[in-house]
DRENDO-784996 format. One record per residue (C-alpha): residue number from 1; x, y, z. Coordinates in nm, 4 decimals. Last residue first. Example, Ala and Ser with C-alpha at 12.3 -4.5 7.8 and 13.67 -1.06 7.14 Angstrom:
! residues 2
> num  c1  c2  c3
> 2  1.3670  -0.1060  0.7140
> 1  1.2300  -0.4500  0.7800
END
This chain:
! residues 56
> num  c1  c2  c3
> 56  1.5619  -1.3794  -1.7147
> 55  1.3876  -1.2617  -1.3950
> 54  1.4093  -0.8939  -1.4873
> 53  1.2359  -0.9500  -1.8214
> 52  0.9594  -1.1541  -1.6547
> 51  0.9073  -0.8684  -1.4026
> 50  0.8759  -0.5924  -1.6632
> 49  0.5402  -0.6674  -1.8277
> 48  0.3499  -0.7828  -1.5189
> 47  0.4985  -0.4954  -1.3158
> 46  0.3885  -0.2462  -1.5816
> 45  0.0364  -0.3932  -1.5684
> 44  0.0280  -0.3486  -1.1912
> 43  0.1518  0.0089  -1.2221
> 42  -0.1151  0.0771  -1.4842
> 41  -0.3859  -0.0515  -1.2493
> 40  -0.2576  0.1571  -0.9594
> 39  -0.2424  0.4627  -1.1836
> 38  -0.6009  0.4080  -1.3012
> 37  -0.7114  0.3948  -0.9365
> 36  -0.5246  0.7178  -0.8676
> 35  -0.6863  0.8718  -1.1765
> 34  -1.0265  0.7957  -1.0230
> 33  -0.9253  0.9669  -0.7013
> 32  -0.7893  1.2685  -0.8879
> 31  -1.1129  1.2895  -1.0935
> 30  -1.3379  1.3357  -0.7945
> 29  -1.5784  1.1494  -0.5698
> 28  -1.3655  0.8372  -0.5288
> 27  -1.5922  0.5384  -0.4870
> 26  -1.7600  0.3654  -0.1938
> 25  -2.0921  0.5488  -0.2382
> 24  -2.2062  0.7444  0.0632
> 23  -2.4541  0.5544  0.2799
> 22  -2.8326  0.6024  0.2673
> 21  -2.9287  0.2381  0.3334
> 20  -3.0835  0.2033  -0.0131
> 19  -2.8118  0.4115  -0.1768
> 18  -2.5454  0.1749  -0.0427
> 17  -2.7504  -0.1257  -0.1551
> 16  -2.7934  0.0160  -0.5058
> 15  -2.4232  0.0977  -0.5388
> 14  -2.3329  -0.2532  -0.4216
> 13  -2.5691  -0.4094  -0.6764
> 12  -2.4450  -0.1903  -0.9606
> 11  -2.0830  -0.2570  -0.8700
> 10  -2.1440  -0.6329  -0.8620
> 9  -2.3064  -0.6139  -1.2060
> 8  -2.0144  -0.4121  -1.3429
> 7  -1.7644  -0.6606  -1.1994
> 6  -1.9646  -0.9531  -1.3409
> 5  -1.9664  -0.7899  -1.6850
> 4  -1.5909  -0.7346  -1.6708
> 3  -1.5228  -1.0935  -1.5648
> 2  -1.7452  -1.2246  -1.8450
> 1  -1.5393  -1.0282  -2.0951
END
């Protein structure tokens, strides 16, 4: 849980700094970009679940 809170805090700080210096936010602007990030995460989790079974 602490890791999640730190990630949110870091995101808030980075977002604030980017807005302060008038840069575009470093995040996907649309749903397909966000779903791409979700897909990467799910692929990583699938790897974690399947790799031990393959290595047996």
